[in-house]
C-alpha positions, 0 to 999 in steps of 0.5 A: 663431560668437560671439553678437556675430556670430550676432545681427546676421546673424539681424537683418539679414534683418529690417532689409532687409525693414524698408527695403523696406517704407519708404514713399517721401516724398510728392512736393510742388511748390515751392508746396506746400513753401512752404505747408507751411513757412509753416504750420510756422513759425507752429506753431513760434511758437504751440507755443513749439517749436524745430526740431532737424534732423540733417545727414542729413534732407532739405534743406528740413527743414535749411533750415527749422530754420536759418530758424526759430532751430533747429539743424542738426548731428550727434547730439551737438550736437542733444541738447546744443542741445535741453537748453540751448534755452528752448523748451518743445517740441523737434521732432527731425527725425532717427531715433528714438534722437535723440528719445530722447536729447533726452528723456533730457537734457530730461525736463521738455520735450515731445519730438516727432518727425515720425514714430516709425517712423524707426529706425536699423539700428545700433539695430535690430541691437543689441537690449537682451536679446542685447547685455546677454547679450553684455556679461555674458560679459565682466564685467571690461570697460567697456561702451562704446556708440555713441550710435546705440542705444536708451535701454535699451542706453544704460542698460546702458553705462558710457560713451556715445560719438559719432564726434566723441569716441570716440577720445579717450574710448577713449584715456582708458579705456586710460590707466586700464587698462580693457578694452572691450566695444564696440557696435554699429558694427563699422566704427567699433569697428575704426577706434577699435581701429586708432587706439588699440590698445585691447583691444576686443571688438566687437559686429558691427552696421553702418550700412546707409548707410556699410556700402555704400561700396565700395573698387573703385568708390572707387579708380576715382573717385579715379583719375578725380579724382586731385587730390580729397580723400577724406573718410570717416565712420568707420562705413565699411568698413576698406578704404574708410577706408584710402583717406581723406585725412580720417576723422571725424564729420559735423561734422568732415567739414564742417570738414575740407572747409573746411580742405582745399586741394582743389577737389574733395571725394569724400565717404563719408557720407550724401548729406544732408550735401551740403546743409550742405557746399555752404553751407560750400564753395560753390566746391568740387565735391562728389562722393558716394563710390560705394555700387554698381557692378560689385561690388555694388548698394545698398540705401540709395544713400548716403541713410538710408531712415529719415532720409528718412521725415522730411517737411514733411507729417508734420512739419506734422501732428505739430506741429499735433496734438502727436503722435509724442511721445517718452516714456522711463521715468524709472528707465531715463532716470536709468540712461541719463543717467549714461553720457550725462553722463559723455560730455558732461562729458568732451567739455566738459573736452577742448574737444570741446564748448564753450558755443558749440555750444549 
């Protein structure tokens, strides 16, 4: 068994235990939600802060970001927006690597998060020492890592990619005759490999949400709704991806849903995306792809337990007290900035990102 296979297997039990220990969100009445939202709005102005939320956090946080001049998007756009915004403080509602990425791009700004305990199974499943040892076995290969990784892993990489630009970047490296070491998501890596025929050695990590989408139950759902379009995130298993009408990042899934002529959409990604999807396609039926049933039970049930740790309560508390600050060692930041800037420069050159995205 290779190191790429052994380490994630060893870590999976630890990740499962962490998920079990995640505390449920405090239940709030509508009046309490309104009260917290108003207090947060006041604090954002007082602190010269902007709220940046990922598509996967709970609805009320996405709505609050939209209503206060903040931003809701995927991880690439979130970091890009923060770097270009004039606010002195960036409040990142998401998981830890997103806060770190914001700090890498905006070292002069204060970056805080509602909780520093919001992790990512891809990040947890790709510890720097083991991944670096893995990469060292292939010194002739370019190290390409997904953005869902720690700042230490980013600093080890030659390139950073997101699901929005990974295929284009790998295509470009292939044209230069490069061979690839890929980490950490094995499903996204396999999808890219299938699309590009690139020579890629894959670290065997996975997203706890997308890894749970099931082929058998998806086929049953497709039979029930034969006219539905199936939209799938590429972190999903290969067999699920094979059933998709469209495969892409969260932002790309939204665009595909708008462009689709189907009035019913089966969506294989985190259920948090349904808030934005329902805004963009209000007249379409949105159905979550199944994560359990006869063939399996689910741990995440299509909603990341760490994304769910972001709440109005801890957002208010961290803004009030200016706690949960993201700090990144400067030498480490500079090393991680190199592959991150390569990605951003490439994305602008290829039109994947535009000035309007900020």
